[in-house]
NUFI-824946 format. One record per atom (N, C-alpha, C): x, y, z. Coordinates in nm, 3 decimals. Layout:
BEGIN
{east X, north Y, up Z} .
...
END
This chain:
BEGIN
{east -0.980, north -0.012, up 2.039} .
{east -0.941, north -0.111, up 1.942} .
{east -0.961, north -0.054, up 1.802} .
{east -0.872, north -0.083, up 1.710} .
{east -0.876, north -0.029, up 1.575} .
{east -0.984, north -0.094, up 1.489} .
{east -1.039, north -0.202, up 1.534} .
{east -1.138, north -0.273, up 1.456} .
{east -1.263, north -0.187, up 1.432} .
{east -1.309, north -0.118, up 1.532} .
{east -1.433, north -0.041, up 1.521} .
{east -1.428, north 0.067, up 1.415} .
{east -1.325, north 0.154, up 1.409} .
{east -1.326, north 0.257, up 1.305} .
{east -1.331, north 0.199, up 1.164} .
{east -1.266, north 0.089, up 1.141} .
{east -1.266, north 0.027, up 1.008} .
{east -1.405, north -0.026, up 0.973} .
{east -1.462, north -0.103, up 1.061} .
{east -1.591, north -0.166, up 1.034} .
{east -1.706, north -0.066, up 1.031} .
{east -1.691, north 0.049, up 1.096} .
{east -1.798, north 0.149, up 1.099} .
{east -1.808, north 0.229, up 0.970} .
{east -1.709, north 0.218, up 0.882} .
{east -1.710, north 0.298, up 0.760} .
{east -1.828, north 0.258, up 0.671} .
{east -1.888, north 0.355, up 0.602} .
{east -2.010, north 0.328, up 0.527} .
{east -1.992, north 0.248, up 0.399} .
{east -1.871, north 0.243, up 0.344} .
{east -1.848, north 0.167, up 0.220} .
{east -1.701, north 0.129, up 0.211} .
{east -1.669, north 0.045, up 0.113} .
{east -1.533, north -0.009, up 0.104} .
{east -1.429, north 0.099, up 0.076} .
{east -1.465, north 0.203, up 0.002} .
{east -1.368, north 0.310, up -0.024} .
{east -1.328, north 0.378, up 0.107} .
{east -1.426, north 0.404, up 0.193} .
{east -1.397, north 0.465, up 0.324} .
{east -1.317, north 0.368, up 0.410} .
{east -1.347, north 0.240, up 0.402} .
{east -1.268, north 0.141, up 0.476} .
{east -1.124, north 0.144, up 0.428} .
{east -1.106, north 0.157, up 0.297} .
{east -0.972, north 0.164, up 0.242} .
{east -0.894, north 0.283, up 0.295} .
{east -0.961, north 0.399, up 0.304} .
{east -0.895, north 0.518, up 0.359} .
{east -0.856, north 0.496, up 0.505} .
{east -0.946, north 0.436, up 0.581} .
{east -0.918, north 0.409, up 0.723} .
{east -0.799, north 0.314, up 0.736} .
{east -0.799, north 0.209, up 0.658} .
{east -0.688, north 0.113, up 0.662} .
{east -0.558, north 0.179, up 0.617} .
{east -0.565, north 0.264, up 0.517} .
{east -0.445, north 0.331, up 0.469} .
{east -0.385, north 0.422, up 0.576} .
{east -0.470, north 0.485, up 0.657} .
{east -0.420, north 0.566, up 0.769} .
{east -0.338, north 0.479, up 0.864} .
{east -0.391, north 0.362, up 0.898} .
{east -0.319, north 0.270, up 0.987} .
{east -0.191, north 0.222, up 0.920} .
{east -0.196, north 0.199, up 0.790} .
{east -0.078, north 0.153, up 0.716} .
{east 0.033, north 0.257, up 0.720} .
{east -0.003, north 0.382, up 0.698} .
{east 0.097, north 0.489, up 0.700} .
{east 0.160, north 0.502, up 0.838} .
{east 0.079, north 0.493, up 0.942} .
{east 0.133, north 0.496, up 1.079} .
{east 0.234, north 0.382, up 1.097} .
{east 0.198, north 0.262, up 1.054} .
{east 0.284, north 0.145, up 1.069} .
{east 0.413, north 0.162, up 0.989} .
{east 0.401, north 0.211, up 0.866} .
{east 0.520, north 0.231, up 0.783} .
{east 0.615, north 0.331, up 0.848} .
{east 0.561, north 0.440, up 0.900} .
{east 0.646, north 0.540, up 0.968} .
{east 0.716, north 0.480, up 1.089} .
{east 0.644, north 0.398, up 1.164} .
{east 0.704, north 0.334, up 1.282} .
{east 0.812, north 0.234, up 1.243} .
{east 0.812, north 0.191, up 1.117} .
{east 0.907, north 0.092, up 1.071} .
{east 1.010, north 0.149, up 0.974} .
{east 1.036, north 0.279, up 0.987} .
{east 1.148, north 0.340, up 0.917} .
{east 1.121, north 0.398, up 0.780} .
{east 0.997, north 0.402, up 0.735} .
{east 0.965, north 0.462, up 0.606} .
{east 0.936, north 0.611, up 0.626} .
{east 0.980, north 0.690, up 0.530} .
{east 0.947, north 0.832, up 0.528} .
{east 0.849, north 0.853, up 0.414} .
{east 0.728, north 0.892, up 0.447} .
{east 0.622, north 0.906, up 0.348} .
{east 0.647, north 1.032, up 0.266} .
{east 0.647, north 1.017, up 0.134} .
{east 0.666, north 1.130, up 0.043} .
{east 0.534, north 1.176, up -0.015} .
{east 0.452, north 1.082, up -0.059} .
{east 0.322, north 1.115, up -0.118} .
{east 0.226, north 0.999, up -0.096} .
{east 0.097, north 1.033, up -0.103} .
{east -0.007, north 0.931, up -0.090} .
{east -0.108, north 0.948, up -0.203} .
{east -0.165, north 0.836, up -0.243} .
{east -0.272, north 0.836, up -0.344} .
{east -0.234, north 0.914, up -0.470} .
{east -0.124, north 0.876, up -0.529} .
{east -0.077, north 0.939, up -0.652} .
{east -0.152, north 0.873, up -0.768} .
{east -0.233, north 0.954, up -0.838} .
{east -0.319, north 0.899, up -0.942} .
{east -0.276, north 0.940, up -1.082} .
{east -0.282, north 0.844, up -1.171} .
{east -0.261, north 0.863, up -1.314} .
{east -0.374, north 0.789, up -1.385} .
{east -0.395, north 0.817, up -1.512} .
{east -0.499, north 0.746, up -1.586} .
{east -0.474, north 0.596, up -1.587} .
{east -0.348, north 0.559, up -1.587} .
{east -0.313, north 0.416, up -1.597} .
{east -0.314, north 0.343, up -1.463} .
{east -0.327, north 0.416, up -1.351} .
{east -0.327, north 0.349, up -1.222} .
{east -0.295, north 0.444, up -1.108} .
{east -0.292, north 0.389, up -0.989} .
{east -0.269, north 0.467, up -0.868} .
{east -0.161, north 0.401, up -0.783} .
{east -0.085, north 0.486, up -0.717} .
{east 0.013, north 0.438, up -0.619} .
{east -0.039, north 0.480, up -0.483} .
{east -0.060, north 0.383, up -0.394} .
{east -0.116, north 0.415, up -0.262} .
{east -0.021, north 0.503, up -0.181} .
{east 0.105, north 0.461, up -0.173} .
{east 0.203, north 0.534, up -0.093} .
{east 0.336, north 0.535, up -0.167} .
{east 0.397, north 0.652, up -0.173} .
{east 0.535, north 0.666, up -0.221} .
{east 0.616, north 0.704, up -0.098} .
{east 0.721, north 0.628, up -0.073} .
{east 0.800, north 0.651, up 0.048} .
{east 0.948, north 0.627, up 0.020} .
{east 1.028, north 0.675, up 0.112} .
{east 1.171, north 0.649, up 0.108} .
{east 1.204, north 0.557, up 0.226} .
{east 1.286, north 0.456, up 0.198} .
{east 1.327, north 0.364, up 0.303} .
{east 1.474, north 0.327, up 0.282} .
{east 1.558, north 0.378, up 0.370} .
{east 1.702, north 0.350, up 0.365} .
{east 1.762, north 0.379, up 0.227} .
{east 1.725, north 0.495, up 0.171} .
{east 1.781, north 0.538, up 0.043} .
{east 1.714, north 0.481, up -0.080} .
{east 1.609, north 0.404, up -0.062} .
{east 1.537, north 0.344, up -0.175} .
{east 1.399, north 0.408, up -0.186} .
{east 1.360, north 0.442, up -0.309} .
{east 1.227, north 0.495, up -0.334} .
{east 1.132, north 0.377, up -0.346} .
{east 1.029, north 0.376, up -0.262} .
{east 0.937, north 0.263, up -0.256} .
{east 0.797, north 0.303, up -0.303} .
{east 0.744, north 0.224, up -0.392} .
{east 0.605, north 0.237, up -0.436} .
{east 0.529, north 0.129, up -0.361} .
{east 0.439, north 0.169, up -0.273} .
{east 0.378, north 0.073, up -0.181} .
{east 0.229, north 0.058, up -0.209} .
{east 0.190, north -0.066, up -0.231} .
{east 0.048, north -0.101, up -0.247} .
{east -0.002, north -0.148, up -0.111} .
{east -0.112, north -0.090, up -0.066} .
{east -0.172, north -0.128, up 0.062} .
{east -0.301, north -0.205, up 0.033} .
{east -0.312, north -0.324, up 0.091} .
{east -0.433, north -0.405, up 0.077} .
{east -0.479, north -0.446, up 0.215} .
{east -0.608, north -0.427, up 0.242} .
{east -0.664, north -0.461, up 0.372} .
{east -0.785, north -0.550, up 0.354} .
{east -0.799, north -0.645, up 0.445} .
{east -0.916, north -0.733, up 0.446} .
{east -0.971, north -0.742, up 0.587} .
{east -1.104, north -0.731, up 0.597} .
{east -1.170, north -0.738, up 0.728} .
{east -1.201, north -0.881, up 0.768} .
{east -1.192, north -0.972, up 0.676} .
{east -1.221, north -1.112, up 0.706} .
{east -1.148, north -1.201, up 0.608} .
{east -1.157, north -1.330, up 0.629} .
{east -1.085, north -1.422, up 0.542} .
{east -1.174, north -1.488, up 0.437} .
{east -1.293, north -1.434, up 0.417} .
{east -1.387, north -1.490, up 0.320} .
{east -1.334, north -1.491, up 0.178} .
{east -1.247, north -1.397, up 0.145} .
{east -1.188, north -1.390, up 0.012} .
{east -1.038, north -1.421, up 0.015} .
{east -0.993, north -1.480, up 0.123} .
{east -0.851, north -1.510, up 0.137} .
{east -0.777, north -1.395, up 0.203} .
{east -0.649, north -1.414, up 0.230} .
{east -0.570, north -1.309, up 0.295} .
{east -0.549, north -1.190, up 0.201} .
{east -0.524, north -1.074, up 0.259} .
{east -0.509, north -0.950, up 0.182} .
{east -0.397, north -0.959, up 0.079} .
{east -0.291, north -1.029, up 0.110} .
{east -0.176, north -1.036, up 0.019} .
{east -0.216, north -1.095, up -0.116} .
{east -0.318, north -1.180, up -0.118} .
{east -0.362, north -1.243, up -0.243} .
{east -0.439, north -1.147, up -0.332} .
{east -0.475, north -1.030, up -0.282} .
{east -0.553, north -0.934, up -0.360} .
{east -0.467, north -0.855, up -0.460} .
{east -0.337, north -0.869, up -0.453} .
{east -0.249, north -0.799, up -0.546} .
{east -0.226, north -0.891, up -0.666} .
{east -0.311, north -0.873, up -0.766} .
{east -0.309, north -0.959, up -0.884} .
{east -0.204, north -0.912, up -0.985} .
{east -0.182, north -0.994, up -1.086} .
{east -0.087, north -0.959, up -1.193} .
{east -0.132, north -0.829, up -1.262} .
{east -0.261, north -0.816, up -1.287} .
{east -0.316, north -0.696, up -1.350} .
{east -0.289, north -0.572, up -1.263} .
{east -0.309, north -0.585, up -1.132} .
{east -0.285, north -0.475, up -1.039} .
{east -0.137, north -0.436, up -1.040} .
{east -0.050, north -0.534, up -1.041} .
{east 0.095, north -0.507, up -1.046} .
{east 0.132, north -0.428, up -1.171} .
{east 0.075, north -0.464, up -1.286} .
{east 0.103, north -0.391, up -1.411} .
{east 0.058, north -0.245, up -1.400} .
{east -0.060, north -0.222, up -1.341} .
{east -0.111, north -0.086, up -1.327} .
{east -0.021, north -0.003, up -1.234} .
{east 0.025, north -0.064, up -1.127} .
{east 0.115, north 0.005, up -1.033} .
{east 0.247, north 0.037, up -1.102} .
{east 0.300, north -0.058, up -1.178} .
{east 0.427, north -0.037, up -1.248} .
{east 0.415, north 0.076, up -1.351} .
{east 0.303, north 0.082, up -1.423} .
{east 0.282, north 0.191, up -1.519} .
{east 0.275, north 0.326, up -1.447} .
{east 0.203, north 0.329, up -1.337} .
{east 0.192, north 0.453, up -1.259} .
{east 0.329, north 0.494, up -1.205} .
{east 0.407, north 0.398, up -1.160} .
{east 0.542, north 0.429, up -1.109} .
{east 0.630, north 0.486, up -1.218} .
{east 0.619, north 0.432, up -1.338} .
{east 0.697, north 0.485, up -1.451} .
{east 0.663, north 0.631, up -1.476} .
{east 0.534, north 0.663, up -1.473} .
{east 0.492, north 0.802, up -1.492} .
{east 0.538, north 0.890, up -1.376} .
{east 0.534, north 0.836, up -1.256} .
{east 0.582, north 0.911, up -1.140} .
{east 0.730, north 0.947, up -1.158} .
{east 0.809, north 0.852, up -1.206} .
{east 0.952, north 0.875, up -1.223} .
{east 0.981, north 0.975, up -1.334} .
{east 0.893, north 0.984, up -1.433} .
{east 0.909, north 1.087, up -1.536} .
{east 0.892, north 1.225, up -1.474} .
{east 0.796, north 1.239, up -1.384} .
{east 0.770, north 1.367, up -1.318} .
{east 0.868, north 1.396, up -1.206} .
{east 0.922, north 1.290, up -1.145} .
{east 1.013, north 1.304, up -1.031} .
{east 1.138, north 1.218, up -1.053} .
{east 1.225, north 1.260, up -1.146} .
{east 1.344, north 1.179, up -1.174} .
{east 1.430, north 1.163, up -1.049} .
{east 1.492, north 1.046, up -1.038} .
{east 1.577, north 1.018, up -0.923} .
{east 1.686, north 0.919, up -0.963} .
{east 1.797, north 0.927, up -0.894} .
{east 1.903, north 0.828, up -0.913} .
{east 1.893, north 0.717, up -0.808} .
{east 1.800, north 0.733, up -0.716} .
{east 1.784, north 0.634, up -0.609} .
{east 1.730, north 0.502, up -0.665} .
{east 1.769, north 0.392, up -0.606} .
{east 1.707, north 0.266, up -0.647} .
{east 1.559, north 0.267, up -0.611} .
{east 1.480, north 0.192, up -0.686} .
{east 1.335, north 0.187, up -0.663} .
{east 1.292, north 0.042, up -0.644} .
{east 1.182, north 0.026, up -0.571} .
{east 1.126, north -0.107, up -0.554} .
{east 0.976, north -0.097, up -0.530} .
{east 0.908, north -0.209, up -0.546} .
{east 0.765, north -0.219, up -0.521} .
{east 0.744, north -0.303, up -0.396} .
{east 0.681, north -0.245, up -0.296} .
{east 0.650, north -0.315, up -0.171} .
{east 0.498, north -0.332, up -0.163} .
{east 0.456, north -0.436, up -0.095} .
{east 0.314, north -0.458, up -0.067} .
{east 0.298, north -0.470, up 0.084} .
{east 0.206, north -0.390, up 0.138} .
{east 0.172, north -0.400, up 0.279} .
{east 0.031, north -0.456, up 0.287} .
{east 0.021, north -0.580, up 0.331} .
{east -0.109, north -0.645, up 0.347} .
{east -0.151, north -0.635, up 0.492} .
{east -0.279, north -0.605, up 0.511} .
{east -0.333, north -0.589, up 0.646} .
{east -0.457, north -0.678, up 0.658} .
{east -0.452, north -0.767, up 0.754} .
{east -0.566, north -0.854, up 0.780} .
{east -0.618, north -0.823, up 0.919} .
{east -0.749, north -0.794, up 0.927} .
{east -0.810, north -0.762, up 1.055} .
{east -0.835, north -0.891, up 1.132} .
{east -0.773, north -0.900, up 1.248} .
{east -0.789, north -1.016, up 1.336} .
{east -0.852, north -0.969, up 1.465} .
{east -0.880, north -1.059, up 1.553} .
{east -0.955, north -1.029, up 1.676} .
{east -0.895, north -0.914, up 1.757} .
{east -0.764, north -0.906, up 1.766} .
{east -0.701, north -0.803, up 1.851} .
{east -0.643, north -0.686, up 1.772} .
{east -0.683, north -0.668, up 1.647} .
{east -0.635, north -0.555, up 1.567} .
{east -0.586, north -0.600, up 1.431} .
{east -0.493, north -0.526, up 1.376} .
{east -0.440, north -0.556, up 1.243} .
{east -0.318, north -0.647, up 1.250} .
{east -0.311, north -0.739, up 1.158} .
{east -0.189, north -0.819, up 1.137} .
{east -0.128, north -0.767, up 1.007} .
{east -0.007, north -0.714, up 1.016} .
{east 0.062, north -0.654, up 0.902} .
{east 0.158, north -0.754, up 0.841} .
{east 0.158, north -0.761, up 0.709} .
{east 0.253, north -0.843, up 0.635} .
{east 0.316, north -0.753, up 0.530} .
{east 0.443, north -0.723, up 0.546} .
{east 0.514, north -0.638, up 0.451} .
{east 0.601, north -0.727, up 0.362} .
{east 0.581, north -0.713, up 0.232} .
{east 0.665, north -0.784, up 0.136} .
{east 0.746, north -0.677, up 0.062} .
{east 0.873, north -0.670, up 0.094} .
{east 0.963, north -0.576, up 0.027} .
{east 1.001, north -0.635, up -0.108} .
{east 1.014, north -0.547, up -0.206} .
{east 1.053, north -0.590, up -0.341} .
{east 0.961, north -0.702, up -0.388} .
{east 0.831, north -0.681, up -0.373} .
{east 0.730, north -0.783, up -0.398} .
{east 0.721, north -0.826, up -0.544} .
{east 0.752, north -0.734, up -0.634} .
{east 0.749, north -0.767, up -0.777} .
{east 0.837, north -0.669, up -0.851} .
{east 0.865, north -0.699, up -0.978} .
{east 0.947, north -0.611, up -1.061} .
{east 0.863, north -0.560, up -1.176} .
{east 0.907, north -0.448, up -1.232} .
{east 0.832, north -0.389, up -1.344} .
{east 0.878, north -0.451, up -1.475} .
END
């Protein structure tokens, strides 16, 4: 069961890495081609950059082990969206493209039998 590796991690950053591994597997199984992971800029970070049906996707991954703070999808705040959008702008300066771009959010909530994935395509605009 995938629950154990996530919960065994020593801190939230390690849990995030574990969840991101599961997220990347899920994205690949659902037609995404991963281009880069953990792209960092001073203004923010992009968890996953991927291509999906000709569209460049900047994907934010959020995982929650319980519902004490609400579902994972609620963790993507307005402030977080701004930071992702700034990072995406910088990414596009370094990697110009004519492809359409969008921001997706993959929320992962740990339930009794594993992860429940919620993908929101085109979740917000810059």
